[in-house]
N, C-alpha and C positions, 0 to 999 in steps of 0.2 A: 120423831120426825114423821111428818105426814106424807109418806111415800109408799106406794104399793110394792115397790121392788127396790131394795137397797143393796148396792154393790158393797162388797167387802173392800176395805182399803187394802191395797196390795202390799203385803208386808213381806219383804224379801228376808228370809231367815238364812243368813250365811252360816253354814255349819262349820266351815273351817277353811283355812288357806294352807296349802302345802301340808295336807294330812300325811302322816307317816306312810312311807312307801309300801305298796303292796305289789303282788305279781300275778300275772295271768300266763298260763301256758299257751303259747301260740306256735304251731308247727313244731311241737316237741321241745321248745325252748321257753324257759321262764323269762317273761319280759316284765320289767319293773315299770310301774306307773304311779303317779301321784294324782290325787283329787285336788285340783287347784281351786275349784269353786263348786259349791253345791248349794242350791237355793230352791225355795218353794214359792214361786210367784203367784200361785193360785191354789185353791183346794184341789188336792189330788194330782198336782203337777210338780215334778222335780226337774230342775235343770242342773246338769253337771258338766264341768269342763275337766277333761282328763289330759294328763301329759305323760307320754311314754318317754323315758329318759335314757334308755340304752343308746349308746353312740351309733349302733347299727340299726336301731329301730326307734327313731325319734318320730313321735306322732302327736298332733294336736287333735283331740277328739271332743266334739260337742254332742251331748246326748240329752234328749228330753224323754221322760217317762210319764205318761198321763194315765191315771186310773179312771177309766170312763164309767165305773160304777159310782163315782162321786158326782153328784149333781152340780158341784161347783165348777166343773169344766165341761166343755162341749167341743167336738171336733167337726169341722166342715171342710169339704173340698172348696178351694178357692180357684176361680177361673179368671184368667187375665181379662180385665175390662168387662167382666160378666159376659163373655162371648166364647164361642167354640173355636175362634180363630184370633190369635194375637198373643203378644207378650207384654208383661208388665213387671215393674219392680215389686218385690214382695212387700216392701215397706209401704208402697203406694196402695197395694191391695188391702193391707191391714188398716190403713187410714180410711179407705173407702168403705170397709165393712164394719167399722166401729159404730156401735149403736148404744142406746141406753141400756139394753139388756145384754149385750155381748161386747166384751172388751178383749181385743187380741192379746194373747200372751206370748205365743211362739208360732213359728211356721217354717216350712222348708219347701224347696222346689220339688217337682213331681215328675210327670211323664216326659219321656223324650218327645221331640216334635220334629215335623218335617222341615228340612232346611237345605241350604245350598249344597249341590253335589249329589243329591239323591234324585231318583227317577221321577218322584212326585213333585219336585221343585220346578217352577214356582207355583204350580197349580194348587198345591196343598200347603204352601209356606205358612209356618207358625200354627198349623193345626196339630194338637197333641196326637201322638200315636196311641192307639189302643184305648182302653176303657176310661171314661170319666163320667161320674155322676155327681150332681150337686143338688142337695135337698130333694132327692127323689127323682130328679129330671135327668134323663139320659142325654149327655152332652156329646160324647163320642163313643162309638161301639168298640167292643172287644171282637175284632174281626176274625172270623174263621173261614172267610171266603177268599175274595180277591187279594187281600193284603197278606194275612198270615205272617206278619212281620216278626223276624227273629225267631222263627220256629212255631209261632202261633200259640194258641191258648194252652197247649200241653207243655209249654215251656215258660211262658210269661208269668211273672209273679204279680198277682193282683191283691189290692187291699180294699176290703169292704167293711163299712161300719153301719150297724143298725141303729134305729132311733132309740133303742134302750141301752145303747153303749156296749154292744158286743163287737169285737174286731176279729175279722177273718183275713189271714194272709196265706194265700195258697194258689193253686191252679183253679181257675173258674171256667166252667163250661157254659157258654151263653146260649140262650134261646130267645129269639126275637120273633114274635108271632103277631100277625094282623088277622083278627077274626071278623069276617064279613058275614052278611046274612046267609049267603049260600056256600061259602068256602073259607078256607084259611090259606094264608100265604106267609112264607118266610120273608123277613126283612133283611136286607143285605148291609145297608150303611145308614149312618145317622149323621146329619149335618156335613156330608161330604158329597162327592160327585157320584152320579148314577150313570152306568154304562148300558148301552143297548147290545153290545157285541161280546162282552166278556163271557157270559154264560149263554147256553142255548135259549133259556127262557127269558134272558134279560135280567135286570135288577130292579128291586124295589127299595127306595130310600125314604127316610122320614126327615123332616125339618121342623124345628121348633124355634122358640124365641132366641135361643143361644146362637142360632145361625145368623139372625138379623131379619128384621121385618121388611126391609127394603132391598135386600140383597137377592139378586137373581139366583134361582136354583142352578146347580152346577151339572151340566151334561158333559161327560168325559169319555174319552177313549184312550187306548194305548197305541202309540205310533210304531213305525217299523224299528225305531231305536229303543223300544220298550219304555219310552217316556210317556207319562200321563199328561194328556193335553185336554183343554176345553174345546168341545165341538160347538163353535159359535153358531153354526148354521142349522143345528139340529132342531127339528120341530116335530118330533115323533113320540112325545111322552103323553101319558095320561097323568094329569095333575088334579088331585082332590084336596080341597081345603075343608078343615073341620074345626069345630069348637068343642072344648071339653064340657061334659054335661054338668049341670048344677049339682053341687055336693061332692063332685069328684076331685081328686088331687093326684098329682104325679107320684108314683111310687113303683118300685120294682116288685116282681114276683106276685103280681095280681093284675086282673083285668082292669083297665082304665077305659071308661066309656066316653065316646065322642059322637057328635052328630055331624053328618055331611052337610056342608053349606054350598059347595059348588063342585062341579065336575067338568073338566076340560079335556077333550081328546085331541090328539095330534097337535099338542100345544108347544109353542116356543117357551123358553124358560120364563116362568112367572116368579112371583114373590109371595111371601107368607101374609103380608099385610097385617090386619088386625086379628087374624085367626090364631088358634093355639097350636095347630098341627097341620102339616102338609104331607100328603102321600104322593110320591112321584115314581112312576114306573116307566121303564123303557124296555124295548125288545118285544118281539111278537107276542109271546105268551103272557108275560106279566102285565104289559100295558093293556092288553085286551081284557084280562081278568079284572084288573082294577076298574076298567071302564064299565063294569057291570053295576057299580054303585050308583045310587040316585040321591038327589037332594032329599034330606030328611032321614036317610038310612042311619041306623045305629051301628057303629063298629067298636070293637074293643082292641086295645093295644096292650100287649104283655111282653115285657122284657125281664128275664129272670136269669140267675146265675147259680149253677150248681157248684158248691164248694167240694172239690174232689176229696180232700182228706176226711171231712166229717160227713160227707154225703147228705148235706142239707141245702136248702134253697132259701136263704134268709131274705127278708125285705130290707135291702140295702138303701140307706138314705144318702150315703156318701161312698164314693169309690174312685180310686186311681189305679194305674197299672204301670209296672216297670218292665224291663227287658227279660228278667229271669227270677225265678224263685231259687234262692241260693242256700237257704236253710229251712228244714222241715222237721218238726218234732225233735229239734235239737241236733239233728244230723245234717252235715253239709251235703248238698246235692251235687250231681255231676256237672251242673251248669257253672260251678266255680272254675272248672278246668277245661271245658270244651268250647270256650269262647274267649278270644283274645281280650275283648273289652273287660271281661271279668278277671282274667288271670294276670293282667298287666298291673304294674304299680301306678296308682292313679288316685286322684281325689274321689270321694265317695259320698253318695246320699242313699240311705236305705230306710225302709219302714218295716216294723215288725210287731209281733204280739207275743204275749206270754201263753202258757199252755191252757190257761183258763179263759182266754179270749176276752179279757177285760182291760189289760194294760197295753197301751200303744207305745211303741218305741220309735223315736226319730233319731237317726244317727247321721252326722255329717263329719267327715274326716278330711283334713286339708292335705294338699300337696303344694306347700308354699312355705314362706318364712314369715312368721308373725313378729312384729317389732317388740312385743313384750315376752311372748312365750317361746320364740325361737323356731328353728327349722322343723318342718313336718314332711316326711319322705313320701307320704301317700301309702296306699296298701292295696293288696288284692282283695277281692270279695271274700275269699276264704279266711284271710286274716281278720277282716271286719266281722265275719260271722262268729269267730272265736271270741272276739271282744264282746259282742252283743250277748252271746250265750252266757258268758261269765256273770252278766248282770240280770239274768233271768229271762232273756228273750228265747222263744221257742221256734218261731217261724220268721223268716226275714226275706224281703224282696229287694232287689237292687234297682235303683232308679238312675235318672240322668245325672251325670257327674261332670268332670272337667270344670270349665268355667261356670257351669250351672249349679254346682254343689254349694248351696247356700242355706244357712239357718238364720232366721230372724228371731231375736229375743229382746224383750224390753224396748221394742220400737226401732231396732237397728240390726243390720247384719252383723252377727257376733263372730263369725269365722273370717279368716283371711283367705279370700278367693284367689284363683289363679289370674284374675284380671284386675287391673287397677281400680276399676269401678264395678261394683256388683252387677252382674248381668240381669237383664229383664228375662223372665221365664214364662212358660205357658200356664202352669197350674201347680197345685200341690195341696197339702193339708195344712190347716190352720187351727190352732188350739185357742179357745176363747174362755175367759172367766165369765160365768153366768151370774155370780153374786149369790147363788144359792148356798145355804149352809152346808159346810162340810160334815156336819153332824147328822145329816139325813142319811141314815144307813139301814132303816127298817122298811121292809116290804110287807104290807098287810093286805088283807082281802078287801074288795070293794064294798062288802056289806058290813064293814066295821060300824059300831054304834057311834063313833065320834062324828059329830055333825060337821061337814066341811064349811069353811068360811071363804077361803080363796083357793083357786085351782091354777096351776101353772103347767105349761108343757115342760118336758125334760130339759129344754134349752133355756128355760127361764122366762118365757113369754106368758103373761097373765091371760087366762081364759075368761070369757064373759059368763060362761055357764059351766055346770058340771059336765065333764066329757063323757061321751057315750061310746066312742070308737075304742077298739082294743088298743092297748099300749101302756107305756109307763108314764105316769104323771106325778107331780108333787102337789100334795094337799097341805095347806098351811092354815093353822088355827091358832090365833094369837101368836105366842112365841114358839109354838111347836110346829114342826114340819115333818112330813112323812112321805116316803115314796110309795105310790099306790100302783099296783098292776091291775088294769081292768081287762077282763077277757070276756068277749061276747061270742 
């Protein structure tokens, strides 16, 4: 076939139905379960449906394990309607993100989001709480300032994935820095409201295309009832519009260079327009300092995340964040017991990784009655951790649950949600089949004598020339393919 990139036909290999019962020790009691279904929908990806059958512990568990060392699969953050604000059906997002090179295999919901009854509603309605990164672009920040939701970064469980397929599930310590010609400033928020009064120096926010090109920047304050409100009359900001420099791309943990295209002082809320980045500062100090910029100046943006457990700062290509890290190095954390949301019997969504940081775990547990598989009681996060650990998961973060707990598999929501119709949600992680050969498991040096014929990015996109940037690539010569790590 005369094609540069041929997808594998998806062959579902059903390993068994109602495999002989096994047990897992949960809270000191052996709990019996059966593997109702186990399939491999793509290279490196396994889907399993588990049924716990004890009368006092009936559970329906859906689990995906994806080996990201296999080039046949890729994981990306999906954002509702490709925006920092909004909700969307997971199946709709999967249809929207299907391409010649990427075919969705499975997905689940992700971050909690601002909703009715919270102090930020309706100002932040449908904006994900905490960290979200899609293809290297910061969509929403892991806030250590004004928000510090549910205890802040020292409690929140974040999931980050690098371009070469390493997964980190841990506490992340963020650093957001703007490097100007004469000074550096800390960035407070991304694609959210900027306050003049919260801190003595004011706040500096950034906006990119995920916020919307025609949406006015958000000037906010906190009223006497501690409600976050939009200050419609404010005209006290410094707004700077910038374009990304040629040859640059968005990515964490490195400086990204931009050129200043316009500077406005004492500005009412403007918009991003056709530019790549907006810097908006309010408050006496930060607005004044940002106003030092001039058209033509070069600035660098750097947003990085220190992984506490391994003390490294990876270049994350994808990231999402839940309310708490509930298992670390195979040990349950205190967050299973010191928050009612985690200790109650509930439906669950969680993301985890193995000790080698190569396998991604996605777990969705129902609190509902399935017409085929029966009643599922729901569980605590501690019970969920013990199930995940049995299957090789080392670190696990808890995510939005209740009616939001959803897993998409084979183009449909596979679990029975607590609502009659699966809920639209804000974001999550999605696993794609890239069509790359599952046999590509050799990493060789870039100075190999084998002459390259075709080069591909690790997500399966064919490159026009031999890559020069550092990273993992696939080199294909005839019927032979190899993973190549280039280091400059």
